[in-house]
Every structure is written in structure tokens, then in C-alpha cells.
All heavy atoms as an XYZ file, in Angstrom:
829
protein
N      -5.938      0.067     28.403
C      -4.851      0.324     27.470
C      -5.411      0.985     26.206
O      -6.387      0.527     25.626
C      -4.159     -0.991     27.124
C      -3.014     -0.833     26.181
S      -2.226     -2.444     25.934
C      -0.857     -1.921     24.989
N      -4.791      2.034     25.762
C      -5.224      2.766     24.579
C      -4.661      2.109     23.320
O      -3.496      1.729     23.277
C      -4.735      4.224     24.644
O      -5.204      4.790     25.849
C      -5.250      5.022     23.484
N      -5.491      2.001     22.288
C      -5.052      1.423     21.030
C      -4.062      2.347     20.336
O      -4.216      3.568     20.346
C      -6.258      1.190     20.118
O      -5.828      0.769     18.847
N      -3.047      1.767     19.731
C      -2.077      2.556     18.973
C      -2.563      2.803     17.558
O      -1.960      3.560     16.827
C      -0.737      1.823     18.930
C      -0.057      1.794     20.276
C       1.265      1.091     20.221
N       2.180      1.816     19.362
C       3.221      1.274     18.753
N       3.477     -0.007     18.902
N       4.020      1.993     17.994
N      -3.643      2.140     17.175
C      -4.173      2.336     15.827
C      -5.106      3.547     15.862
O      -6.069      3.571     16.620
C      -4.929      1.083     15.336
C      -3.978     -0.111     15.274
C      -5.565      1.348     13.972
C      -4.654     -1.420     14.954
N      -4.806      4.562     15.047
C      -5.669      5.749     15.052
C      -7.041      5.427     14.464
O      -7.193      4.468     13.713
C      -4.904      6.752     14.181
C      -4.002      5.924     13.339
C      -3.700      4.671     14.110
N      -8.051      6.229     14.786
C      -9.400      5.967     14.254
C      -9.481      6.235     12.749
O      -8.811      7.125     12.225
C     -10.283      6.945     15.025
C      -9.366      8.025     15.484
C      -8.012      7.392     15.662
N     -10.281      5.422     12.094
C     -10.521      5.545     10.652
C     -12.026      5.636     10.421
O     -12.788      4.957     11.097
C      -9.977      4.313      9.913
C      -8.514      4.135     10.044
N      -7.932      3.484     11.114
C      -7.500      4.531      9.252
C      -6.621      3.486     10.966
N      -6.334      4.118      9.845
N     -12.460      6.430      9.454
C     -13.894      6.483      9.175
C     -14.383      5.172      8.558
O     -13.629      4.477      7.880
C     -14.036      7.637      8.184
C     -12.699      7.763      7.541
C     -11.692      7.314      8.567
N     -15.639      4.845      8.821
C     -16.257      3.701      8.155
C     -16.385      4.005      6.667
O     -16.458      5.163      6.259
C     -17.647      3.429      8.738
C     -17.591      2.896     10.158
O     -16.587      2.238     10.507
O     -18.545      3.155     10.912
N     -16.441      2.974      5.873
C     -16.575      3.139      4.418
C     -17.762      4.023      4.057
O     -17.671      4.865      3.167
C     -16.751      1.782      3.743
O     -15.641      0.964      3.990
N     -18.872      3.836      4.755
C     -20.083      4.605      4.458
C     -19.937      6.092      4.778
O     -20.711      6.910      4.292
C     -21.261      4.023      5.225
N     -18.946      6.436      5.590
C     -18.741      7.829      5.993
C     -17.745      8.570      5.105
O     -17.496      9.759      5.316
C     -18.288      7.899      7.447
C     -19.365      7.397      8.399
O     -20.559      7.569      8.087
O     -19.014      6.828      9.450
N     -17.152      7.894      4.129
C     -16.228      8.552      3.204
C     -17.072      9.316      2.188
O     -17.977      8.758      1.575
C     -15.324      7.528      2.488
C     -14.473      6.776      3.512
C     -14.433      8.225      1.461
C     -13.692      5.612      2.923
N     -16.771     10.606      2.033
C     -17.569     11.440      1.131
C     -16.714     11.987     -0.004
O     -15.493     12.144      0.136
C     -18.185     12.633      1.878
O     -17.134     13.503      2.331
C     -19.035     12.171      3.057
N     -17.372     12.284     -1.090
C     -16.707     12.921     -2.225
C     -16.045     14.219     -1.775
O     -14.877     14.472     -2.084
C     -17.713     13.186     -3.340
C     -17.209     14.023     -4.514
C     -16.063     13.327     -5.231
C     -18.351     14.313     -5.473
N     -16.763     15.036     -1.026
C     -16.228     16.318     -0.591
C     -14.987     16.128      0.277
O     -13.984     16.835      0.119
C     -17.278     17.131      0.171
C     -16.828     18.548      0.473
C     -16.639     19.368     -0.802
O     -17.515     19.408     -1.648
N     -15.489     19.999     -0.934
N     -15.031     15.181      1.197
C     -13.891     14.925      2.070
C     -12.664     14.473      1.305
O     -11.539     14.915      1.569
N     -12.866     13.587      0.340
C     -11.752     13.091     -0.478
C     -11.164     14.219     -1.320
O      -9.947     14.405     -1.370
C     -12.217     11.916     -1.371
C     -11.164     11.563     -2.411
C     -12.552     10.696     -0.508
N     -12.021     14.999     -1.973
C     -11.519     16.099     -2.806
C     -10.820     17.161     -1.971
O      -9.782     17.698     -2.386
C     -12.664     16.704     -3.621
C     -13.276     15.780     -4.669
C     -14.427     16.477     -5.379
C     -12.241     15.276     -5.653
N     -11.350     17.462     -0.788
C     -10.685     18.424      0.101
C      -9.298     17.932      0.491
O      -8.343     18.708      0.538
C     -11.516     18.668      1.363
C     -12.754     19.513      1.121
O     -12.866     20.152      0.046
O     -13.626     19.527      2.019
N      -9.170     16.645      0.762
C      -7.872     16.084      1.151
C      -6.881     16.129     -0.006
O      -5.687     16.367      0.193
C      -8.046     14.644      1.639
N      -7.365     15.912     -1.219
C      -6.461     15.826     -2.376
C      -6.155     17.173     -3.018
O      -5.399     17.231     -3.984
C      -7.059     14.881     -3.417
C      -7.091     13.420     -2.994
C      -7.777     12.577     -4.056
C      -5.698     12.901     -2.705
N      -6.680     18.256     -2.468
C      -6.402     19.572     -3.034
C      -4.914     19.932     -2.837
O      -4.358     20.689     -3.614
C      -7.359     20.633     -2.435
C      -6.831     21.224     -1.153
C      -7.671     21.702     -3.431
N      -4.272     19.362     -1.845
C      -2.874     19.669     -1.557
C      -1.946     18.737     -2.345
O      -2.122     17.521     -2.327
C      -2.615     19.507     -0.056
C      -1.238     19.963      0.326
O      -0.281     19.183      0.117
O      -1.099     21.104      0.807
N      -0.939     19.287     -3.034
C      -0.043     18.452     -3.838
C       0.777     17.451     -3.024
O       1.106     16.370     -3.532
C       0.859     19.451     -4.560
C       0.714     20.730     -3.838
C      -0.624     20.708     -3.167
N       1.104     17.768     -1.786
C       1.841     16.812     -0.951
C       0.975     15.594     -0.674
O       1.435     14.451     -0.766
C       2.331     17.465      0.364
C       2.886     16.428      1.323
C       3.378     18.539      0.077
N      -0.283     15.828     -0.369
C      -1.181     14.698     -0.098
C      -1.444     13.887     -1.356
O      -1.519     12.654     -1.311
C      -2.478     15.196      0.540
C      -2.227     15.771      1.936
C      -3.496     15.977      2.726
N      -4.296     17.086      2.280
C      -4.229     18.323      2.764
N      -3.360     18.629      3.704
N      -5.039     19.264      2.310
N      -1.565     14.545     -2.504
C      -1.711     13.794     -3.766
C      -0.480     12.935     -4.011
O      -0.579     11.796     -4.477
C      -1.948     14.742     -4.935
C      -3.343     15.316     -4.991
C      -3.681     15.959     -6.324
N      -2.689     16.925     -6.790
C      -2.674     18.211     -6.458
N      -3.592     18.705     -5.638
N      -1.747     19.016     -6.951
N       0.699     13.462     -3.689
C       1.934     12.695     -3.855
C       1.951     11.467     -2.947
O       2.342     10.376     -3.370
C       3.146     13.583     -3.560
O       4.333     12.839     -3.603
N       1.514     11.623     -1.709
C       1.452     10.484     -0.782
C       0.522      9.414     -1.336
O       0.859      8.228     -1.365
C       0.999     10.947      0.619
C       2.085     11.807      1.272
C       0.641      9.747      1.502
C       1.622     12.551      2.525
N      -0.655      9.822     -1.800
C      -1.625      8.870     -2.363
C      -1.030      8.180     -3.585
O      -1.138      6.959     -3.735
C      -2.951      9.581     -2.695
C      -3.847      8.712     -3.557
C      -3.668      9.970     -1.411
N      -0.382      8.930     -4.456
C       0.210      8.340     -5.663
C       1.310      7.357     -5.306
O       1.388      6.266     -5.895
C       0.764      9.447     -6.561
N       2.157      7.711     -4.355
C       3.231      6.803     -3.958
C       2.674      5.513     -3.369
O       3.188      4.421     -3.648
C       4.177      7.492     -2.962
C       5.015      8.585     -3.613
C       5.873      9.326     -2.626
O       6.734      8.738     -1.988
N       5.629     10.638     -2.497
N       1.612      5.618     -2.596
C       0.974      4.415     -2.059
C       0.331      3.598     -3.175
O       0.390      2.366     -3.158
C      -0.084      4.783     -1.011
C       0.454      5.194      0.348
C      -0.654      5.775      1.203
C       1.114      4.004      1.041
N      -0.282      4.270     -4.127
C      -0.934      3.572     -5.238
C       0.093      2.796     -6.073
O      -0.199      1.701     -6.554
C      -1.688      4.562     -6.105
C      -2.459      3.942     -7.233
N      -3.461      3.032     -7.020
C      -2.369      4.095     -8.571
C      -3.963      2.649     -8.187
N      -3.319      3.283     -9.146
N       1.274      3.353     -6.226
C       2.312      2.716     -7.034
C       3.106      1.663     -6.261
O       3.845      0.890     -6.861
C       3.259      3.782     -7.591
C       2.613      4.791     -8.553
C       3.557      5.956     -8.818
C       2.198      4.110     -9.839
N       2.957      1.620     -4.942
C       3.716      0.688     -4.100
C       3.010     -0.662     -3.992
O       1.785     -0.744     -4.030
C       3.906      1.283     -2.715
N       3.811     -1.695     -3.843
C       3.256     -3.029     -3.651
C       2.958     -3.322     -2.180
O       2.137     -4.177     -1.873
C       4.224     -4.095     -4.173
C       4.383     -4.046     -5.678
O       3.396     -3.696     -6.367
O       5.492     -4.337     -6.169
N       3.640     -2.616     -1.290
C       3.532     -2.883      0.136
C       3.243     -1.596      0.903
O       3.446     -0.502      0.374
C       4.852     -3.483      0.652
C       5.180     -4.817      0.001
O       4.297     -5.694     -0.020
O       6.315     -4.973     -0.490
N       2.805     -1.715      2.155
C       2.627     -0.521      2.980
C       3.937      0.263      3.088
O       5.028     -0.308      2.983
C       2.224     -1.078      4.352
C       1.662     -2.432      4.057
C       2.448     -2.944      2.878
N       3.826      1.566      3.299
C       4.999      2.433      3.418
C       4.943      3.125      4.776
O       3.893      3.651      5.171
C       5.024      3.498      2.303
C       4.997      2.843      0.917
C       6.254      4.396      2.446
C       4.874      3.852     -0.225
N       6.068      3.156      5.478
C       6.116      3.866      6.756
C       6.148      5.366      6.503
O       6.601      5.834      5.450
C       7.330      3.430      7.579
O       8.520      3.877      6.973
N       5.661      6.123      7.459
C       5.562      7.578      7.303
C       6.893      8.222      6.925
O       6.925      9.171      6.153
C       5.025      8.206      8.586
S       3.296      7.811      8.916
N       7.986      7.716      7.439
C       9.294      8.306      7.176
C       9.900      7.954      5.840
O      10.970      8.461      5.489
N       9.262      7.098      5.062
C       9.841      6.646      3.796
C       9.159      7.193      2.553
O       9.324      6.652      1.468
C       9.864      5.117      3.741
C      10.954      4.556      4.625
O      12.027      5.148      4.749
N      10.686      3.437      5.259
N       8.415      8.272      2.712
C       7.806      8.927      1.559
C       8.742     10.000      1.044
O       9.480     10.615      1.805
C       6.465      9.567      1.933
C       5.360      8.568      2.066
C       5.138      7.916      3.259
C       4.543      8.272      0.985
C       4.129      6.985      3.388
C       3.527      7.341      1.100
C       3.318      6.699      2.301
N       8.697     10.232     -0.251
C       9.481     11.303     -0.867
C       8.593     12.548     -0.910
O       7.882     12.782     -1.889
C       9.915     10.883     -2.274
C      10.777     11.928     -2.954
O      11.313     12.811     -2.256
O      10.908     11.870     -4.183
N       8.599     13.291      0.196
C       7.801     14.517      0.285
C       8.674     15.632      0.865
O       9.476     15.388      1.757
C       6.510     14.324      1.115
C       6.800     13.700      2.479
C       5.510     13.491      0.346
C       5.582     13.561      3.376
N       8.501     16.862      0.352
C       9.383     17.968      0.722
C       8.896     18.779      1.930
O       8.838     20.008      1.884
C       9.362     18.834     -0.547
C       7.957     18.680     -1.041
C       7.602     17.240     -0.748
N       8.502     18.089      3.002
C       7.992     18.805      4.168
C       8.631     18.254      5.442
O       9.138     17.128      5.459
C       6.450     18.711      4.267
C       5.772     19.392      3.092
C       5.992     17.270      4.388
N       8.570     19.048      6.494
C       9.084     18.629      7.796
C       8.218     17.495      8.361
O       7.063     17.318      7.959
C       9.075     19.808      8.756
N       8.775     16.778      9.298
C       8.077     15.632      9.890
C       6.731     16.032     10.500
O       5.736     15.333     10.325
C       8.981     15.000     10.939
C       8.432     13.744     11.534
C       9.430     13.122     12.470
N       8.849     11.965     13.101
C       9.503     11.105     13.825
N      10.790     11.271     14.006
N       8.895     10.088     14.362
N       6.692     17.152     11.208
C       5.431     17.570     11.831
C       4.377     17.921     10.773
O       3.189     17.633     10.955
C       5.656     18.760     12.769
O       6.167     19.865     12.055
N       4.807     18.517      9.683
C       3.886     18.830      8.595
C       3.413     17.547      7.917
O       2.240     17.420      7.561
C       4.553     19.774      7.579
O       5.000     20.942      8.274
C       3.604     20.173      6.475
N       4.317     16.596      7.746
C       3.945     15.308      7.161
C       2.880     14.624      8.023
O       1.907     14.074      7.494
C       5.169     14.416      7.011
N       3.040     14.689      9.334
C       2.059     14.092     10.244
C       0.674     14.693     10.000
O      -0.329     13.974      9.948
C       2.482     14.298     11.710
O       3.733     13.626     11.919
C       1.443     13.761     12.679
N       0.623     15.998      9.828
C      -0.653     16.658      9.528
C      -1.258     16.102      8.234
O      -2.450     15.783      8.180
C      -0.451     18.168      9.409
C      -1.601     18.865      8.769
N      -2.809     19.067      9.409
C      -1.746     19.372      7.518
C      -3.635     19.679      8.585
N      -3.019     19.890      7.433
N      -0.434     15.969      7.188
C      -0.929     15.475      5.902
C      -1.460     14.041      6.024
O      -2.509     13.718      5.467
C       0.161     15.556      4.837
C       0.462     16.950      4.395
N      -0.491     17.792      3.861
C       1.623     17.656      4.404
C       0.057     18.950      3.550
N       1.340     18.893      3.883
N      -0.746     13.190      6.760
C      -1.216     11.817      6.954
C      -2.545     11.802      7.714
O      -3.445     11.022      7.378
C      -0.175     10.968      7.682
C       1.015     10.629      6.835
C       2.259     11.156      7.120
C       0.891      9.787      5.744
C       3.354     10.857      6.329
C       1.972      9.472      4.948
C       3.211     10.013      5.241
N      -2.683     12.663      8.710
C      -3.939     12.729      9.465
C      -5.107     13.151      8.571
O      -6.197     12.582      8.658
C      -3.811     13.684     10.649
C      -2.965     13.117     11.760
O      -2.771     11.913     11.862
N      -2.440     13.993     12.603
N      -4.879     14.137      7.720
C      -5.936     14.586      6.807
C      -6.360     13.440      5.885
O      -7.553     13.198      5.684
C      -5.479     15.819      5.994
C      -6.454     16.133      4.867
C      -5.303     17.032      6.903
N      -5.389     12.721      5.336
C      -5.701     11.610      4.431
C      -6.442     10.492      5.159
O      -7.400      9.913      4.618
C      -4.416     11.069      3.795
C      -3.737     12.001      2.803
C      -2.358     11.467      2.423
C      -4.598     12.204      1.564
N      -6.020     10.188      6.390
C      -6.689      9.144      7.170
C      -8.113      9.555      7.516
O      -9.055      8.777      7.357
C      -5.899      8.838      8.446
C      -6.521      7.763      9.307
C      -5.698      7.463     10.547
N      -5.177      8.633     11.213
C      -5.891      9.450     11.997
N      -7.170      9.221     12.212
N      -5.324     10.485     12.578
N      -8.291     10.794      7.969
C      -9.616     11.263      8.360
C     -10.571     11.360      7.167
O     -11.782     11.216      7.331
C      -9.495     12.605      9.083
C      -8.831     12.464     10.444
C      -8.384     13.784     11.052
O      -8.632     14.856     10.458
O      -7.769     13.729     12.135
N     -10.024     11.567      5.969
C     -10.860     11.607      4.759
C     -11.212     10.203      4.269
O     -12.072     10.049      3.407
C     -10.139     12.379      3.652
N     -10.534      9.194      4.802
C     -10.813      7.819      4.403
C      -9.968      7.322      3.248
O     -10.238      6.262      2.687
N      -8.920      8.062      2.895
C      -8.060      7.650      1.780
C      -7.015      6.616      2.177
O      -6.622      5.794      1.347
C      -7.363      8.872      1.177
C      -8.252      9.718      0.283
C      -7.753     11.145      0.194
C      -8.326      9.092     -1.094
N      -6.548      6.665      3.421
C      -5.515      5.728      3.856
C      -5.909      5.061      5.169
O      -6.759      5.562      5.903
C      -4.131      6.404      4.021
C      -4.136      7.440      5.161
C      -3.660      7.017      2.709
C      -2.756      7.985      5.516
N      -5.280      3.924      5.411
C      -5.341      3.244      6.709
C      -3.933      3.281      7.280
O      -2.952      3.177      6.547
C      -5.761      1.788      6.567
C      -7.211      1.613      6.299
C      -7.664      0.207      6.688
N      -9.040      0.015      6.319
C     -10.074      0.432      7.039
N      -9.872      1.067      8.167
N     -11.303      0.214      6.637
N      -3.856      3.420      8.586
C      -2.567      3.403      9.259
C      -2.585      2.338     10.343
O      -3.604      2.131     11.006
C      -2.264      4.772      9.879
C      -2.071      5.853      8.836
C      -1.701      7.184      9.460
O      -2.365      7.661     10.370
N      -0.626      7.776      8.950
N      -1.451      1.674     10.504
C      -1.271      0.691     11.566
C       0.205      0.680     11.937
O       1.039      1.212     11.199
C      -1.736     -0.702     11.111
C      -0.872     -1.292     10.044
N      -1.036     -0.996      8.701
C       0.178     -2.152     10.116
C      -0.120     -1.657      8.003
N       0.621     -2.356      8.840
N       0.504      0.105     13.073
C       1.894      0.023     13.506
C       2.473     -1.349     13.211
O       1.810     -2.369     13.390
C       2.006      0.302     15.007
C       2.007      1.775     15.333
C       0.822      2.439     15.624
C       3.190      2.499     15.330
C       0.816      3.780     15.908
C       3.194      3.852     15.614
C       2.011      4.487     15.907
O       2.001      5.827     16.189
N       3.716     -1.330     12.758
C       4.544     -2.518     12.684
C       5.775     -2.172     13.506
O       6.582     -1.342     13.077
C       4.925     -2.863     11.227
O       3.738     -3.108     10.478
C       5.826     -4.079     11.175
N       5.859     -2.728     14.688
C       6.915     -2.320     15.607
C       6.692     -0.870     15.997
O       5.611     -0.493     16.438
N       7.687     -0.030     15.753
C       7.557      1.391     16.080
C       7.226      2.241     14.858
O       7.114      3.458     14.960
C       8.856      1.916     16.719
O       9.936      1.716     15.802
C       9.147      1.216     18.043
N       7.078      1.607     13.716
C       6.801      2.349     12.479
C       5.307      2.418     12.204
O       4.611      1.401     12.264
C       7.476      1.676     11.279
O       8.872      1.700     11.426
N       4.835      3.620     11.887
C       3.438      3.773     11.483
C       3.385      3.533      9.978
O       3.957      4.271      9.192
C       2.903      5.157     11.820
C       1.394      5.252     11.593
C       0.838      6.580     11.967
N       0.485      6.623     13.371
C      -0.375      7.482     13.903
N      -0.943      8.406     13.149
N      -0.649      7.456     15.171
N       2.672      2.481      9.608
C       2.584      2.055      8.221
C       1.301      2.591      7.591
O       0.290      2.756      8.268
C       2.619      0.531      8.134
C       3.815     -0.104      8.816
S       5.407      0.481      8.204
C       5.404     -0.226      6.575
N       1.379      2.841      6.282
C       0.269      3.426      5.545
C      -0.092      2.558      4.351
O       0.795      2.084      3.638
C       0.665      4.807      5.026
C       1.030      5.736      6.148
O       0.171      6.359      6.739
N       2.323      5.827      6.472
N      -1.392      2.375      4.150
C      -1.904      1.694      2.967
C      -3.098      2.488      2.442
O      -3.762      3.200      3.190
C      -2.367      0.260      3.270
O      -3.369      0.299      4.283
C      -1.208     -0.621      3.715
N      -3.336      2.357      1.160
C      -4.513      2.985      0.555
C      -5.756      2.164      0.849
O      -5.693      0.936      0.917
C      -4.359      3.047     -0.967
C      -3.620      4.212     -1.560
C      -3.605      4.093     -3.078
C      -4.225      5.526     -1.154
N      -6.866      2.833      0.957
C      -8.149      2.147      1.063
C      -8.690      1.997     -0.357
O      -9.693      2.585     -0.751
C      -9.081      2.944      1.965
C      -8.579      2.969      3.406
C      -9.474      3.744      4.304
N     -10.780      3.094      4.442
C     -11.695      3.476      5.324
N     -11.461      4.471      6.142
N     -12.854      2.863      5.378
N      -7.986      1.210     -1.159
C      -8.270      1.065     -2.590
C      -9.720      0.703     -2.883
O     -10.352      1.328     -3.729
C      -7.365      0.008     -3.208
C      -5.921      0.381     -3.267
C      -5.109     -0.778     -3.860
N      -3.703     -0.620     -3.552
C      -2.856      0.076     -4.286
N      -3.277      0.666     -5.378
N      -1.594      0.179     -3.941
N     -10.207     -0.325     -2.225
C     -11.573     -0.790     -2.515
C     -12.599      0.299     -2.226
O     -13.508      0.534     -3.027
C     -11.894     -2.057     -1.713
C     -11.068     -3.253     -2.166
O     -10.514     -3.213     -3.281
O     -10.986     -4.230     -1.395
N     -12.436      0.974     -1.090
C     -13.392      2.024     -0.725
C     -13.352      3.184     -1.712
O     -14.394      3.681     -2.146
C     -13.094      2.554      0.688
C     -13.345      1.511      1.765
O     -14.213      0.634      1.564
O     -12.687      1.588      2.814
N     -12.156      3.612     -2.081
C     -12.021      4.766     -2.982
C     -12.438      4.390     -4.399
O     -13.111      5.169     -5.083
C     -10.590      5.331     -2.944
C     -10.239      5.791     -1.521
C     -10.426      6.479     -3.938
C     -11.230      6.759     -0.899
N     -12.059      3.200     -4.842
C     -12.465      2.774     -6.191
C     -13.976      2.654     -6.320
O     -14.537      2.925     -7.387
C     -11.798      1.445     -6.558
C     -10.333      1.606     -6.918
O      -9.896      2.743     -7.190
O      -9.613      0.589     -6.919
N     -14.636      2.265     -5.244
C     -16.101      2.167     -5.283
C     -16.734      3.558     -5.337
O     -17.670      3.790     -6.093
C     -16.611      1.407     -4.069
C     -18.111      1.204     -4.091
C     -18.587      0.341     -2.941
O     -17.817     -0.101     -2.106
N     -19.878      0.097     -2.899
N     -16.200      4.492     -4.548
C     -16.763      5.842     -4.503
C     -16.366      6.667     -5.729
O     -17.203      7.366     -6.314
C     -16.292      6.564     -3.231
C     -16.774      7.999     -3.028
C     -18.293      8.042     -2.856
C     -16.081      8.616     -1.814
N     -15.107      6.569     -6.126
C     -14.567      7.395     -7.213
C     -13.687      6.555     -8.131
O     -12.462      6.632     -8.080
C     -13.741      8.549     -6.623
C     -14.528      9.538     -5.768
C     -13.606     10.355     -4.896
C     -15.346     10.434     -6.671
N     -14.285      5.750     -9.002
C     -13.497      4.900     -9.897
C     -12.526      5.732    -10.730
O     -12.884      6.775    -11.270
C     -14.553      4.246    -10.796
C     -15.845      4.390    -10.066
C     -15.727      5.633     -9.228
N     -11.280      5.279    -10.789
C     -10.271      5.938    -11.606
C      -9.492      7.037    -10.902
O      -8.471      7.498    -11.412
N      -9.933      7.464     -9.725
C      -9.254      8.558     -9.026
C      -7.814      8.206     -8.669
O      -6.898      9.010     -8.877
C     -10.020      8.954     -7.764
C      -9.349     10.052     -6.937
C      -9.433     11.383     -7.675
C      -9.981     10.145     -5.568
N      -7.585      7.021     -8.150
C      -6.232      6.635     -7.738
C      -5.296      6.544     -8.943
O      -4.140      6.965     -8.872
C      -6.265      5.319     -6.959
C      -7.062      5.370     -5.654
C      -7.110      4.001     -5.015
C      -6.498      6.410     -4.705
N      -5.799      6.023    -10.047
C      -4.989      5.979    -11.273
C      -4.640      7.388    -11.736
O      -3.512      7.651    -12.158
C      -5.738      5.244    -12.389
C      -5.855      3.754    -12.136
O      -4.968      3.181    -11.468
O      -6.837      3.162    -12.607
N      -5.594      8.304    -11.648
C      -5.346      9.688    -12.065
C      -4.292     10.343    -11.178
O      -3.412     11.064    -11.675
C      -6.642     10.489    -12.038
N      -4.351     10.108     -9.884
C      -3.331     10.656     -8.973
C      -1.951     10.106     -9.312
O      -0.963     10.846     -9.322
C      -3.673     10.320     -7.521
S      -5.019     11.283     -6.828
N      -1.880      8.815     -9.601
C      -0.596      8.204     -9.942
C      -0.057      8.746    -11.265
O       1.134      9.042    -11.382
C      -0.739      6.681    -10.014
N      -0.919      8.908    -12.270
C      -0.475      9.474    -13.559
C       0.044     10.893    -13.389
O       1.082     11.262    -13.934
C      -1.625      9.461    -14.572
C      -1.838      8.142    -15.267
C      -2.788      8.259    -16.454
N      -4.027      8.938    -16.148
C      -5.127      8.353    -15.671
N      -5.132      7.056    -15.455
N      -6.221      9.038    -15.423
N      -0.673     11.696    -12.628
C      -0.267     13.086    -12.397
C       1.072     13.135    -11.669
O       1.963     13.897    -12.038
C      -1.341     13.812    -11.580
C      -0.992     15.252    -11.347
O      -1.021     16.032    -12.319
O      -0.677     15.615    -10.190
N       1.229     12.302    -10.654
C       2.481     12.262     -9.886
C       3.644     11.843    -10.781
O       4.704     12.472    -10.775
C       2.332     11.285     -8.709
C       3.576     11.067     -7.944
N       4.096     12.012     -7.088
C       4.439     10.026     -7.908
C       5.206     11.537     -6.543
N       5.427     10.337     -7.028
N       3.433     10.815    -11.575
C       4.486     10.313    -12.459
C       4.862     11.380    -13.491
O       6.045     11.599    -13.768
C       4.021      9.019    -13.161
O       3.700      8.055    -12.157
C       5.115      8.469    -14.062
N       3.893     12.063    -14.033
C       4.156     13.101    -15.035
C       4.957     14.257    -14.455
O       5.817     14.832    -15.140
C       2.835     13.621    -15.614
N       4.720     14.588    -13.190
C       5.403     15.726    -12.592
C       6.728     15.371    -11.934
O       7.495     16.261    -11.587
C       4.480     16.424    -11.592
C       3.376     17.167    -12.279
N       2.136     16.613    -12.457
C       3.346     18.376    -12.856
C       1.374     17.485    -13.102
N       2.075     18.541    -13.377
N       7.007     14.091    -11.718
C       8.287     13.707    -11.120
C       9.244     13.122    -12.132
O      10.401     12.910    -11.829
C       8.078     12.686     -9.971
O       7.380     11.549    -10.475
C       7.333     13.311     -8.831
N       8.768     12.878    -13.353
C       9.621     12.306    -14.403
C      10.614     13.302    -14.960
O      11.618     12.937    -15.534
C       8.751     11.729    -15.520
N      10.325     14.570    -14.808
C      11.186     15.613    -15.393
C      12.515     15.729    -14.694
O      12.784     15.360    -13.665
C      10.472     16.960    -15.339
């Protein structure tokens, strides 16, 4: 039986370059900021992002492969959480900066 949980990089394999490459896109920064501001995991379909579902899937894959998010299933929903501890250890303050930038650009 194949696992429904997609592969995630080990903490030691998360790189500065990979994280910065993933966050160069504003949609992915928005996903990270929304997760940072959320108290609970968010399903892929409940993000406020201006892209089609197939494009959103690509963005989630990039974030997962860079080590920024973890994904798991709850029923039929793919849930997303930030890898806060891993990212805070590698890049302290990055998640706060993404959230501030997102809030500043969506408040208008």
C-alpha cells in the first residue's frame, strides 16, 4: 500500500537557497504567511490565493520540497502546516517577515 503522505525533506536537507527559491513567488509567500498567521493546519482549498487549483498544487509542492511546509491528510483533505521549528532554526525571523509583508499588502 502506498502512503498518502507525500515525501518531505529531512531538517538537515533544508537549505537557504531552497527556501529563498521557493519564496521568490508571491503566491508561495502568501501561503507561508497565511499558515504563519493560522492557529491550525489549513487544507489546500482554503487558502486565499488567486490561482487555479492545478497551479496551487504546484505551489504547495514547491513549498513542501523546499522544507517550508508539511502536508498530511485528514479524511480527503490535504492539510498544510509550517515547519516552524526547522525554518526558525535555519532563518530566524523569516516567517515573521513573510507575515508582515502579507499583512501590509492585503490590508489595503
